[in-house]
C-alpha positions as CSV (number, residue, x, y, z in Angstrom):
1,X,-143.3,61.7,112.1
2,X,-145.4,62.4,109.0
3,X,-147.8,64.5,111.1
4,X,-144.7,66.4,112.5
5,X,-145.9,65.8,116.0
6,X,-142.5,64.0,116.5
7,X,-139.1,64.5,114.9
8,X,-136.0,62.3,114.5
9,X,-132.4,62.9,115.2
10,X,-129.2,61.6,116.7
11,X,-129.1,61.5,120.5
12,X,-126.0,63.1,122.0
13,X,-125.3,62.7,125.7
14,X,-123.9,65.7,127.6
15,X,-120.4,65.4,128.8
16,X,-119.8,63.1,131.7
17,X,-123.3,61.7,132.0
18,X,-125.7,59.2,130.6
19,X,-128.7,60.9,132.1
20,X,-128.8,64.2,130.2
21,X,-128.9,64.3,126.4
22,X,-130.0,66.5,123.6
23,X,-131.2,66.0,120.0
24,X,-130.8,68.7,117.3
25,X,-134.0,69.9,115.8
26,X,-133.3,72.5,113.1
27,X,-131.4,75.3,114.8
28,X,-132.4,74.4,118.3
29,X,-131.4,71.6,120.7
30,X,-134.1,69.6,122.5
31,X,-133.0,68.4,125.9
32,X,-133.9,65.1,127.4
33,X,-133.3,64.4,131.0
34,X,-133.6,61.2,133.1
35,X,-133.7,57.5,132.6
36,X,-137.5,57.5,132.0
37,X,-137.6,60.1,129.3
38,X,-134.4,58.7,127.6
39,X,-136.3,55.4,127.2
40,X,-133.3,53.1,127.0
41,X,-131.6,55.2,124.2
42,X,-127.8,55.5,124.4
43,X,-125.3,58.0,122.9
44,X,-125.4,58.0,119.1
45,X,-128.7,56.2,118.7
46,X,-131.1,57.6,116.0
47,X,-134.3,58.4,118.0
48,X,-137.8,59.7,117.6
49,X,-138.5,62.6,120.0
50,X,-141.7,64.2,121.3
51,X,-141.4,67.8,122.6
52,X,-142.7,68.4,126.1
53,X,-143.6,71.4,128.2
54,X,-140.4,72.3,130.1
55,X,-141.9,72.3,133.7
56,X,-143.9,69.1,133.3
57,X,-140.9,67.3,131.6
58,X,-138.7,68.2,134.6
59,X,-141.2,67.0,137.1
60,X,-141.9,63.8,135.1
61,X,-138.2,63.0,134.9
62,X,-137.7,63.5,138.6
63,X,-140.8,61.3,139.5
64,X,-139.7,58.6,137.0
65,X,-136.1,58.4,138.2
66,X,-137.3,58.4,141.9
67,X,-139.6,55.5,141.1
68,X,-136.8,53.6,139.3
69,X,-134.4,54.0,142.2
70,X,-137.1,52.7,144.5
71,X,-137.8,49.7,142.2
72,X,-134.1,48.8,142.1
73,X,-133.8,49.3,145.9
74,X,-130.6,51.3,145.3
75,X,-130.4,54.9,146.3
76,X,-127.3,55.3,144.1
77,X,-129.1,54.0,141.0
78,X,-127.9,56.2,138.1
79,X,-125.6,58.3,140.3
80,X,-122.6,56.2,139.4
81,X,-123.3,56.3,135.7
82,X,-121.9,59.6,134.8
83,X,-122.5,62.3,137.3
84,X,-123.1,65.6,135.6
85,X,-121.8,67.4,138.7
86,X,-118.3,65.9,138.2
87,X,-115.8,67.7,136.0
88,X,-115.4,66.3,132.5
89,X,-112.0,65.2,131.3
90,X,-109.9,67.6,129.2
91,X,-110.7,65.5,126.1
92,X,-114.4,65.8,126.7
93,X,-114.2,69.5,127.3
94,X,-112.3,70.1,124.0
95,X,-114.8,68.0,122.0
96,X,-117.4,70.8,122.2
97,X,-118.1,72.6,118.9
98,X,-118.5,76.3,118.4
99,X,-122.3,75.7,118.2
100,X,-122.3,74.1,121.6
101,X,-120.2,76.9,123.0
102,X,-122.7,79.5,121.8
103,X,-125.6,77.4,123.0
104,X,-124.2,77.2,126.5
105,X,-124.6,80.9,126.9
106,X,-128.3,80.8,126.4
107,X,-130.8,80.4,129.3
108,X,-131.0,76.7,130.3
109,X,-134.6,77.1,131.4
110,X,-135.6,78.4,128.0
111,X,-134.3,75.3,126.1
112,X,-137.0,73.0,124.8
113,X,-137.5,69.7,126.5
114,X,-138.5,66.3,125.1
115,X,-138.7,62.6,125.5
116,X,-137.7,59.6,123.4
117,X,-140.7,57.7,122.0
118,X,-138.9,55.4,119.7
119,X,-135.4,54.2,118.6
120,X,-135.0,53.9,114.8
121,X,-131.4,52.7,114.8
122,X,-129.0,51.6,117.5
123,X,-125.5,52.8,117.6
124,X,-124.1,50.0,119.7
125,X,-120.4,49.1,119.5
126,X,-117.8,47.4,121.6
127,X,-117.3,49.1,125.0
128,X,-114.2,49.1,127.2
129,X,-114.4,49.2,131.0
130,X,-114.2,47.2,134.2
131,X,-116.4,45.2,136.6
132,X,-117.8,47.0,139.6
133,X,-116.2,45.4,142.7
134,X,-118.4,43.0,144.6
135,X,-119.4,43.8,148.2
136,X,-117.7,41.5,150.7
137,X,-120.9,39.5,151.4
138,X,-121.4,38.8,147.7
139,X,-117.8,37.7,147.3
140,X,-118.3,34.8,149.7
141,X,-121.3,33.5,147.7
142,X,-119.5,33.6,144.3
143,X,-117.5,30.4,143.8
144,X,-115.2,29.5,140.9
145,X,-117.0,28.9,137.6
146,X,-120.5,29.8,139.0
147,X,-122.5,32.0,136.7
148,X,-122.7,35.4,138.4
149,X,-124.4,38.7,137.4
150,X,-121.8,41.5,137.4
151,X,-122.1,45.2,136.8
152,X,-119.9,46.5,134.0
153,X,-118.8,50.1,134.3
154,X,-117.8,51.6,130.8
155,X,-114.9,54.0,130.7
156,X,-117.1,56.3,128.7
157,X,-119.3,58.0,131.3
158,X,-121.9,58.9,128.6
159,X,-122.9,55.2,128.6
160,X,-125.1,53.4,131.2
161,X,-123.7,50.6,133.3
162,X,-124.2,47.1,131.7
163,X,-125.2,43.9,133.4
164,X,-123.2,40.9,132.2
165,X,-123.3,37.2,133.3
166,X,-120.1,35.3,133.5
167,X,-118.4,32.2,135.0
168,X,-115.1,34.0,135.1
169,X,-116.1,36.6,137.7
170,X,-112.9,36.2,139.8
171,X,-110.5,36.3,136.8
172,X,-112.0,39.6,135.6
173,X,-111.5,41.6,138.8
174,X,-109.4,44.7,138.3
175,X,-109.1,44.1,134.6
176,X,-110.0,46.2,131.6
177,X,-112.4,44.2,129.4
178,X,-114.4,44.6,126.2
179,X,-118.2,44.2,126.4
180,X,-120.8,44.2,123.6
181,X,-124.5,44.8,124.2
182,X,-127.1,42.1,123.6
183,X,-130.2,44.0,124.4
184,X,-132.2,46.2,126.7
185,X,-135.7,44.9,127.3
186,X,-138.6,47.1,128.1
187,X,-138.7,46.4,131.8
188,X,-134.9,46.2,132.3
189,X,-133.2,48.8,134.4
190,X,-129.9,48.1,132.8
191,X,-128.9,46.9,129.3
192,X,-127.4,43.4,129.2
193,X,-124.3,42.3,127.4
194,X,-121.4,39.8,127.4
195,X,-117.6,40.2,127.6
196,X,-115.4,39.3,124.6
197,X,-111.9,40.3,125.5
198,X,-109.5,41.0,128.3
199,X,-107.2,44.0,127.6
200,X,-105.0,43.9,130.8
201,X,-104.7,45.2,134.3
202,X,-106.4,48.4,135.3
203,X,-103.9,51.2,135.7
204,X,-101.2,49.7,133.5
205,X,-100.2,52.3,130.9
206,X,-100.1,49.9,128.0
207,X,-103.6,48.6,128.9
208,X,-105.0,52.1,129.3
209,X,-103.6,53.1,126.0
210,X,-105.2,50.0,124.4
211,X,-108.5,51.2,125.9
212,X,-108.1,54.6,124.4
213,X,-107.5,53.1,120.9
214,X,-110.4,50.7,121.2
215,X,-112.8,53.4,122.5
216,X,-111.9,55.7,119.6
217,X,-112.3,53.1,116.9
218,X,-108.6,52.9,116.0
219,X,-107.7,49.8,114.0
220,X,-104.9,48.1,115.8
221,X,-104.8,44.7,114.1
222,X,-101.6,43.5,112.4
223,X,-101.3,43.9,108.7
224,X,-102.5,40.6,107.1
225,X,-100.7,38.4,104.6
226,X,-102.7,39.8,101.6
227,X,-101.5,43.4,102.5
228,X,-97.9,42.3,103.1
229,X,-97.9,40.6,99.6
230,X,-98.5,44.1,98.1
231,X,-95.2,45.3,99.4
232,X,-91.9,45.4,97.5
233,X,-89.0,43.3,98.8
234,X,-87.3,44.5,102.0
235,X,-84.1,45.2,100.0
236,X,-85.9,47.2,97.3
237,X,-83.8,49.6,95.2
238,X,-85.2,51.7,92.3
239,X,-84.7,50.0,89.0
240,X,-85.1,51.3,85.4
241,X,-88.8,50.6,85.4
242,X,-89.2,52.8,88.5
243,X,-87.2,55.7,86.9
244,X,-89.2,55.8,83.7
245,X,-90.8,59.3,83.2
246,X,-89.1,60.7,86.3
247,X,-86.9,63.8,86.7
248,X,-83.5,62.9,88.2
249,X,-82.9,65.3,91.1
250,X,-80.2,63.2,92.8
251,X,-77.6,65.9,92.2
252,X,-79.9,68.6,93.6
253,X,-78.9,69.9,97.0
254,X,-81.8,69.0,99.2
255,X,-82.6,67.8,102.7
256,X,-85.4,67.0,105.1
257,X,-86.2,69.0,108.3
258,X,-88.4,67.3,110.9
259,X,-88.8,66.8,114.6
260,X,-85.9,64.9,116.2
261,X,-86.1,61.1,115.9
262,X,-88.6,61.3,113.0
263,X,-88.6,57.9,111.2
264,X,-91.4,58.5,108.7
265,X,-89.9,61.3,106.7
266,X,-92.3,62.2,103.9
267,X,-91.0,65.6,102.7
268,X,-87.8,67.2,101.7
269,X,-87.0,70.7,100.4
270,X,-84.5,72.3,98.0
271,X,-83.5,75.8,96.9
272,X,-80.9,76.9,94.4
273,X,-80.3,80.3,92.7
274,X,-80.9,80.5,89.0
275,X,-78.7,82.5,86.5
276,X,-81.5,85.2,86.3
277,X,-81.3,85.9,90.1
278,X,-84.5,84.0,90.9
279,X,-84.7,80.8,93.0
280,X,-85.8,77.3,92.0
281,X,-87.5,76.0,95.1
282,X,-88.7,72.4,95.4
283,X,-90.9,70.5,97.8
284,X,-90.4,66.8,97.4
285,X,-93.0,64.4,98.8
286,X,-92.6,60.6,99.2
287,X,-94.2,58.9,96.2
288,X,-96.4,56.5,98.2
289,X,-98.8,55.8,95.4
290,X,-96.0,54.2,93.4
291,X,-96.3,51.3,95.9
292,X,-99.9,51.6,97.0
293,X,-102.1,51.0,93.9
294,X,-105.8,51.6,93.8
295,X,-108.2,48.8,94.8
296,X,-105.4,46.5,96.2
297,X,-105.5,44.9,99.6
298,X,-103.1,47.5,101.0
299,X,-105.1,50.4,99.5
300,X,-108.3,49.1,101.0
301,X,-106.7,48.8,104.4
302,X,-105.3,52.3,104.2
303,X,-108.8,53.6,103.1
304,X,-110.3,52.0,106.2
305,X,-107.6,53.3,108.6
306,X,-107.5,56.7,107.0
307,X,-104.7,58.1,109.2
308,X,-101.8,57.3,111.5
309,X,-102.8,57.7,115.1
310,X,-100.4,59.2,117.6
311,X,-100.7,58.6,121.3
312,X,-98.2,60.1,123.7
313,X,-95.9,57.0,123.7
314,X,-97.0,55.0,120.7
315,X,-98.0,55.2,117.0
316,X,-100.6,53.2,115.1
317,X,-99.6,53.3,111.4
318,X,-101.9,53.6,108.4
319,X,-99.4,51.7,106.2
320,X,-96.9,48.9,107.0
321,X,-93.6,49.9,108.5
322,X,-91.5,48.8,105.5
323,X,-93.1,51.7,103.6
324,X,-93.4,54.3,106.3
325,X,-90.0,54.1,107.9
326,X,-87.9,52.7,105.1
327,X,-88.8,52.6,101.4
328,X,-91.0,55.7,101.4
329,X,-89.0,57.6,104.1
330,X,-86.8,60.2,102.5
331,X,-83.7,59.4,104.6
332,X,-80.4,61.0,103.9
333,X,-77.9,59.4,101.5
334,X,-80.3,57.0,99.8
335,X,-82.3,57.1,96.5
336,X,-86.0,57.7,97.0
337,X,-89.0,58.3,94.7
338,X,-90.9,61.5,95.1
339,X,-93.8,63.6,93.7
340,X,-92.3,67.1,93.5
341,X,-93.6,70.6,93.2
342,X,-91.1,73.0,91.7
343,X,-91.4,76.8,91.6
344,X,-89.4,79.7,90.1
345,X,-89.6,82.4,92.8
346,X,-88.3,85.9,92.7
347,X,-86.3,87.3,95.6
348,X,-89.4,89.2,96.8
349,X,-91.3,85.8,96.9
350,X,-93.4,86.4,93.8
351,X,-94.0,83.1,92.1
352,X,-93.1,83.1,88.4
353,X,-93.8,79.5,87.5
354,X,-95.1,76.3,89.1
355,X,-94.4,72.7,87.8
356,X,-95.2,69.3,89.1
357,X,-93.3,66.1,88.3
358,X,-92.4,62.7,89.6
359,X,-88.7,62.4,90.5
360,X,-85.9,60.5,92.1
361,X,-83.9,62.2,94.9
362,X,-81.0,61.6,97.2
363,X,-81.3,63.7,100.3
364,X,-78.1,65.3,101.6
365,X,-79.2,65.1,105.2
366,X,-82.1,64.4,107.5
367,X,-82.0,67.3,109.9
368,X,-84.0,68.2,113.0
369,X,-85.5,71.7,113.3
370,X,-82.8,72.6,115.8
371,X,-80.0,71.3,113.5
372,X,-81.3,73.2,110.5
373,X,-81.7,76.4,112.7
374,X,-78.1,76.0,113.9
375,X,-76.8,75.8,110.3
376,X,-78.7,78.9,109.4
377,X,-77.4,80.8,112.4
378,X,-73.8,79.7,112.0
379,X,-72.5,82.6,109.8
380,X,-69.2,80.7,109.2
381,X,-71.1,77.9,107.5
382,X,-71.3,78.7,103.8
383,X,-71.9,75.2,102.5
384,X,-74.4,74.8,99.6
385,X,-76.9,73.1,101.8
386,X,-76.8,75.9,104.4
387,X,-77.0,78.7,101.9
388,X,-80.1,77.0,100.4
389,X,-81.7,76.8,103.9
390,X,-81.0,80.5,104.5
391,X,-82.6,81.4,101.2
392,X,-85.6,79.2,101.9
393,X,-86.0,80.9,105.3
394,X,-85.9,84.4,103.8
395,X,-88.5,83.4,101.2
396,X,-90.7,81.7,103.9
397,X,-90.8,84.9,106.0
398,X,-92.0,86.9,103.0
399,X,-94.6,84.3,102.0
400,X,-95.8,84.1,105.7
401,X,-96.1,87.9,105.9
402,X,-98.2,88.0,102.8
403,X,-100.5,85.2,104.2
404,X,-100.9,87.1,107.5
405,X,-101.7,90.3,105.6
406,X,-104.4,88.3,103.7
407,X,-106.0,87.3,107.0
408,X,-104.5,84.0,108.1
409,X,-105.0,83.3,111.8
410,X,-102.5,82.5,114.5
411,X,-104.4,80.6,117.2
412,X,-103.2,78.8,120.3
413,X,-104.1,75.7,122.4
414,X,-103.0,74.4,125.8
415,X,-101.9,71.1,124.2
416,X,-98.3,70.4,125.0
417,X,-95.8,69.1,122.5
418,X,-92.3,67.8,123.1
419,X,-89.0,67.3,121.3
420,X,-87.4,64.0,122.0
421,X,-83.8,62.9,121.9
422,X,-83.5,60.8,118.8
423,X,-81.6,58.0,120.6
424,X,-83.1,57.8,124.1
425,X,-86.6,59.2,123.2
426,X,-86.3,61.4,126.4
427,X,-88.0,64.8,126.0
428,X,-85.4,67.6,125.5
429,X,-87.8,70.5,125.5
430,X,-91.3,71.8,125.1
431,X,-91.8,72.4,121.4
432,X,-94.6,75.0,122.0
433,X,-92.1,77.3,123.6
434,X,-89.1,76.5,121.3
435,X,-90.7,77.0,117.9
436,X,-87.8,78.0,115.7
437,X,-87.8,79.8,112.4
438,X,-87.2,76.5,110.7
439,X,-90.5,75.2,112.0
440,X,-92.3,78.0,110.2
441,X,-90.1,77.7,107.2
442,X,-91.1,74.1,106.5
443,X,-94.7,74.9,107.4
444,X,-94.9,77.7,104.8
445,X,-93.5,75.6,101.9
446,X,-95.8,72.7,102.8
447,X,-98.8,75.1,102.8
448,X,-97.6,76.5,99.5
449,X,-97.3,73.0,97.9
450,X,-100.8,72.0,99.2
451,X,-102.3,75.2,97.8
452,X,-100.6,74.7,94.4
453,X,-101.8,71.1,94.1
454,X,-105.3,72.1,95.1
455,X,-105.4,74.7,92.3
456,X,-104.1,72.1,89.8
457,X,-106.4,69.2,90.5
458,X,-109.5,71.5,90.8
459,X,-108.7,73.0,87.3
460,X,-108.5,69.5,85.8
461,X,-111.2,67.7,87.8
462,X,-113.7,70.3,89.0
463,X,-116.2,67.6,90.0
464,X,-113.9,65.0,91.5
465,X,-111.4,67.0,93.5
466,X,-110.5,66.2,97.1
467,X,-110.0,69.5,98.9
468,X,-110.0,70.7,102.5
469,X,-112.2,73.6,103.6
470,X,-112.5,75.5,106.9
471,X,-115.9,77.2,107.4
472,X,-116.0,80.5,109.2
473,X,-116.6,80.4,113.0
474,X,-120.1,80.8,114.4
475,X,-121.0,84.5,115.0
476,X,-122.7,83.7,118.3
477,X,-119.6,82.3,119.9
478,X,-117.4,85.2,118.7
479,X,-120.0,87.8,119.7
480,X,-120.1,86.3,123.2
481,X,-116.3,86.4,123.3
482,X,-116.3,90.1,122.2
483,X,-118.6,90.9,125.2
484,X,-116.3,89.2,127.6
485,X,-113.3,91.0,126.3
486,X,-115.1,94.3,126.4
487,X,-115.4,93.9,130.2
488,X,-111.6,93.8,130.3
489,X,-110.9,96.9,128.2
490,X,-110.7,95.2,124.8
491,X,-113.6,97.1,123.1
492,X,-112.7,97.0,119.4
493,X,-113.0,93.2,118.9
494,X,-114.1,92.8,115.3
495,X,-114.6,89.5,113.5
496,X,-116.4,90.2,110.2
497,X,-113.6,88.4,108.3
498,X,-110.5,86.4,109.1
499,X,-108.4,89.5,108.5
500,X,-110.5,91.5,111.0
501,X,-110.4,88.6,113.5
502,X,-106.6,88.2,113.2
503,X,-106.1,92.0,113.8
504,X,-108.4,91.9,116.8
505,X,-106.5,89.0,118.3
506,X,-103.3,90.9,117.8
507,X,-104.7,93.9,119.7
508,X,-106.0,91.8,122.6
509,X,-103.0,92.4,124.9
510,X,-102.3,93.5,128.5
511,X,-98.8,94.9,129.1
512,X,-98.9,93.6,132.7
513,X,-100.0,90.1,131.7
514,X,-97.9,88.3,129.0
515,X,-100.2,85.2,129.2
516,X,-103.4,87.2,128.4
517,X,-103.0,87.2,124.6
518,X,-102.4,83.4,124.5
519,X,-105.5,82.9,126.6
520,X,-107.5,85.0,124.2
521,X,-106.2,83.0,121.2
522,X,-107.1,79.8,123.0
523,X,-110.6,81.1,123.5
524,X,-110.8,82.0,119.8
525,X,-109.6,78.5,118.9
526,X,-112.7,77.0,120.7
527,X,-114.9,79.2,118.6
528,X,-113.6,77.7,115.4
529,X,-115.3,75.1,113.2
530,X,-113.3,72.1,112.2
531,X,-111.7,71.9,108.8
532,X,-113.0,69.1,106.7
533,X,-112.2,67.1,103.5
534,X,-114.8,67.2,100.8
535,X,-115.6,66.3,97.2
536,X,-115.6,69.4,95.1
537,X,-118.6,68.2,93.0
538,X,-120.7,68.0,96.2
539,X,-120.1,71.5,97.6
540,X,-120.7,74.9,96.1
541,X,-117.5,76.7,95.0
542,X,-118.1,79.7,97.3
543,X,-117.8,77.3,100.3
544,X,-114.3,76.0,99.3
545,X,-112.5,78.7,101.3
546,X,-110.1,77.9,104.1
547,X,-110.8,80.5,106.8
548,X,-107.9,79.8,109.1
549,X,-105.3,79.8,106.3
550,X,-106.9,82.6,104.3
551,X,-106.7,80.4,101.1
552,X,-109.3,80.1,98.4
553,X,-108.3,76.6,97.6
554,X,-106.4,74.1,99.8
555,X,-105.8,70.4,100.1
556,X,-103.4,67.9,101.8
557,X,-100.6,66.6,99.5
558,X,-97.6,66.6,101.8
559,X,-98.1,63.6,104.1
560,X,-99.2,60.5,102.1
561,X,-97.3,58.2,104.5
562,X,-99.8,59.0,107.3
563,X,-103.0,60.5,105.7
564,X,-105.2,58.7,103.1
565,X,-106.5,62.0,101.9
566,X,-103.0,62.8,100.6
567,X,-103.0,59.4,98.8
568,X,-106.2,60.4,96.9
569,X,-104.7,63.8,96.1
570,X,-101.5,62.2,94.7
571,X,-103.7,60.1,92.4
572,X,-105.7,63.1,91.3
573,X,-102.5,65.1,90.6
574,X,-100.9,62.2,88.6
575,X,-104.1,61.9,86.5
576,X,-104.2,65.7,85.9
577,X,-100.6,65.5,84.6
578,X,-101.4,62.5,82.3
579,X,-99.0,60.3,84.3
580,X,-101.6,57.7,85.1
581,X,-105.4,57.3,84.5
582,X,-107.9,58.5,87.1
583,X,-108.8,55.5,89.3
584,X,-112.4,54.2,89.3
585,X,-112.8,55.3,93.0
586,X,-112.2,58.9,92.0
587,X,-114.7,59.0,89.1
588,X,-117.8,58.9,91.3
589,X,-118.9,61.9,93.4
590,X,-120.9,59.8,96.0
591,X,-117.9,57.4,96.4
592,X,-115.5,60.3,96.9
593,X,-117.9,62.1,99.3
594,X,-118.3,58.9,101.4
595,X,-114.6,58.4,101.6
596,X,-114.0,62.0,102.6
597,X,-116.6,61.7,105.4
598,X,-114.9,58.5,106.6
599,X,-111.6,60.3,106.6
600,X,-113.1,63.3,108.6
601,X,-114.5,60.9,111.2
602,X,-111.2,59.0,111.6
603,X,-109.3,62.2,111.7
604,X,-111.4,63.6,114.6
605,X,-111.2,60.3,116.5
606,X,-107.4,60.3,116.1
607,X,-107.3,63.8,117.5
608,X,-109.5,62.9,120.5
609,X,-107.5,59.7,121.1
610,X,-104.3,61.8,121.2
611,X,-105.9,64.2,123.8
612,X,-107.2,61.3,125.8
613,X,-103.7,59.9,125.9
614,X,-102.4,63.2,127.2
615,X,-105.2,63.1,129.8
616,X,-104.1,59.6,130.9
617,X,-100.5,60.7,131.4
618,X,-101.6,63.8,133.3
619,X,-103.7,61.5,135.6
620,X,-100.8,59.1,136.1
621,X,-98.5,62.1,137.0
622,X,-100.8,63.3,139.7
623,X,-101.5,59.8,140.9
624,X,-97.7,59.5,141.6
625,X,-97.3,63.1,142.9
626,X,-100.4,63.3,145.0
627,X,-102.6,66.4,145.5
628,X,-101.1,69.7,144.3
629,X,-102.2,73.3,144.3
630,X,-101.6,75.7,141.5
631,X,-102.6,79.1,140.0
632,X,-105.3,78.9,137.3
633,X,-107.1,81.4,135.0
634,X,-110.8,81.2,134.4
635,X,-111.6,81.1,130.6
636,X,-115.3,80.2,130.6
637,X,-118.3,79.7,132.9
638,X,-120.5,76.7,132.2
639,X,-123.3,74.9,133.9
640,X,-121.0,72.4,135.4
641,X,-118.6,75.0,136.8
642,X,-115.6,77.1,135.6
643,X,-113.3,76.1,132.8
644,X,-109.8,77.0,133.7
645,X,-106.3,76.9,132.3
646,X,-103.5,75.8,134.7
647,X,-100.4,77.1,133.0
648,X,-97.9,75.3,135.2
649,X,-99.3,71.9,134.4
650,X,-100.6,72.5,130.9
651,X,-104.2,71.6,132.0
652,X,-107.4,72.9,130.4
653,X,-110.2,71.6,132.6
654,X,-113.4,72.3,134.5
655,X,-113.6,73.1,138.2
656,X,-117.1,72.0,139.5
657,X,-118.9,74.8,141.5
658,X,-121.7,73.3,143.7
659,X,-125.0,75.0,143.1
660,X,-125.8,75.1,146.9
661,X,-122.7,77.3,147.4
662,X,-122.5,79.3,144.1
663,X,-124.8,81.1,141.7
664,X,-123.7,80.4,138.1
665,X,-124.6,82.9,135.5
666,X,-123.8,81.6,132.0
667,X,-125.2,84.6,130.3
668,X,-122.9,87.1,132.2
669,X,-120.2,84.5,132.6
670,X,-119.9,85.0,136.3
671,X,-119.8,82.8,139.4
672,X,-121.0,84.4,142.7
673,X,-120.7,83.1,146.2
674,X,-124.1,82.6,147.9
675,X,-122.5,83.3,151.3
676,X,-120.6,86.4,150.3
677,X,-122.0,88.3,147.3
678,X,-118.7,90.3,147.2
679,X,-117.0,87.2,146.0
680,X,-117.6,87.2,142.2
681,X,-115.5,85.3,139.7
682,X,-115.4,86.5,136.1
683,X,-113.5,85.5,133.0
684,X,-109.7,85.9,133.2
685,X,-109.8,85.9,137.1
686,X,-106.9,84.1,138.6
687,X,-107.8,81.5,141.2
688,X,-106.0,78.7,143.2
689,X,-107.2,75.2,142.4
690,X,-106.3,71.8,143.9
691,X,-105.4,69.1,141.4
692,X,-105.5,65.4,142.1
693,X,-106.0,62.0,140.4
694,X,-109.5,60.6,140.7
695,X,-110.0,56.9,139.8
696,X,-113.7,56.7,140.9
697,X,-115.5,54.0,138.9
698,X,-112.2,53.1,137.2
699,X,-112.5,56.3,135.1
700,X,-109.1,58.0,135.1
701,X,-109.6,61.7,135.6
702,X,-107.6,64.6,136.9
703,X,-109.9,66.4,139.3
704,X,-109.8,70.1,139.8
705,X,-111.4,71.7,142.9
706,X,-111.7,75.4,143.8
707,X,-109.6,76.6,146.8
708,X,-109.7,80.5,146.7
709,X,-109.5,83.6,144.5
710,X,-106.3,85.4,144.0
711,X,-106.3,89.2,144.7
712,X,-106.3,91.5,141.6
713,X,-102.6,92.2,142.0
714,X,-101.6,88.9,143.6
715,X,-99.4,86.5,141.7
716,X,-98.0,83.2,143.0
717,X,-95.3,83.2,140.4
718,X,-94.1,85.3,137.6
719,X,-95.0,84.2,134.0
720,X,-91.4,83.3,133.1
721,X,-90.8,81.3,136.4
722,X,-94.1,79.4,135.7
723,X,-93.0,78.6,132.2
724,X,-89.7,77.1,133.5
725,X,-91.5,74.9,136.0
726,X,-94.0,73.8,133.4
727,X,-91.1,72.6,131.2
728,X,-89.8,70.5,134.0
729,X,-93.3,69.1,134.8
730,X,-94.0,68.0,131.2
731,X,-90.7,66.1,131.1
732,X,-91.9,64.1,134.1
733,X,-95.5,63.8,132.8
734,X,-94.6,62.6,129.3
735,X,-91.2,60.8,129.5
736,X,-91.4,59.3,126.0
737,X,-93.7,61.5,123.9
738,X,-93.8,60.9,120.2
739,X,-94.1,64.0,117.9
740,X,-96.1,63.8,114.7
741,X,-95.0,66.3,112.1
742,X,-97.2,69.3,112.0
743,X,-97.9,69.4,108.2
């Protein structure tokens, strides 16, 4: 390492395989292929790598793996441990960053090759999976309580199979179990481990959801006695000591507006006209830090969990339910404590004044987006609450227009969201296609509050602030996207700033294809970097900018019930106002930076867990329905095949294209038939794919296979008809979906 003949880095397996990996070395990625060259390293290990000549590395890998297969006397050695030819799951596909997207368009042969010569630090953890079924002849030889060597297949295909020894072989058949690694000796073909826990039956929804939570590091343990002792009594009511120093807004006409069935209501809004013709607008956020004090057991637990995690049908809370759904939830008709932001705003949406205060409120109503919209649209309703909502909506439109003019982006994803009946929890509609003005109204004022708080805490604590930044996207990815769009007549794709990119996305339309613009926005979404929390003292001020929102300063203040970052921001704001001293944890840049990085990791894992849950429900849907055919649109060409969007089923996945039948050109983003060169598939081409559930190796995937191309003018269904069918499909696919609030 000192002589710089080797370099160190973190090993990252490619999607869907444990035999192909890469390690970042400066601006380039060094690829490592095959068991021999990987040298017993697993995904996430910190390794020492030696660069190799590309051709010799390939030959060495093939010879080594062939020898290993011969030694194991198993022609399938390694083949069942993540086959790169198989399509990755939707979650795996979406995990790729903009850098990986740009990298994939370069020449694969030109990428440097290497081998692992040492492992500095193991990244072993607990792994979920199932035992490989025994052959019939072996079943006869395994009796009860005999020690037996069994092969464990992890659900994460980026990991190798693991050999375990157990006396409970029969009891573990067809079960999801948890295994930890014990070691991988120099001459061992597989790592060895032991099982620690049985999660349940393979295929059971509850069991498979538990696997998802476990695999993504989500803390699911019950809240302990020490944490519960930090809580107020179940019948808590605000007393004189709680009201000291608070504004009394109980006579203010305010309400909450949330998804239907929302129990953890952490924000409410108010709007009243002042004598001078301006408006006094308020955003009132649950005062969680009144009950969660720094360095207590409940605070330490929240700091470790970092976020509430939403799967399709279940929620894992950051804080105990007594706070999240009762004492801190801003339900209608009850007194609740808040941290409020109050503005004086002119009718043209110009902000005259901003104030922050702790308060007590009594919400007039807990409305759903649909109920609030109905009030606004009912011209006969002239109640004080409805008039306030109408004025908020008018102001929100003006604020949003100004933000869009400044360069804020409107992106898109294929992720499906649902509205649920508050009583039955049945889906009532697909929220993506029923976004109302009230959704955007609440979003605008939450963004405005977050921006105002960011400005305040940064002015008071320039070194200790907790803000959220969104770096600009990588130029390579957008440059490639521009080339692809140019082939389809969109020649003026500019992206020098967020304003330019937003304008370009608005122009990328085809009059004969209403779905085209959404596809383009989805592609732009994949080019984006992730927004991250950071300590202001650790980052240069010119990097504070939030690209997607077009805001110089931004943070998260509006959801302290379910995000620990917001808890930190509440404490910073209280200290900046002189309400309470700055906690010790927020007086050290390294401590703040470490907590921010933990929050970033937990936030990403929560996102991926949610996507994995959607993948699971999609798999279960097709397992029940059987094989289906549907129209899809190609959005990207990659080494493993074509990435497609299946509008009817809300699927964004990869269709494998066998190399013996197709020429894949990542640079030109085309797939050409070797049998008939006239058959060339490009980006935005419509194709027919077959969709079916694939439970090979107990890994629940929805498999897509290519059937045929659609003609240029051929359409199986009109856009509107497909949308209607999609709505029906998602009601069957996700019968009890939970909806986290967007802000």
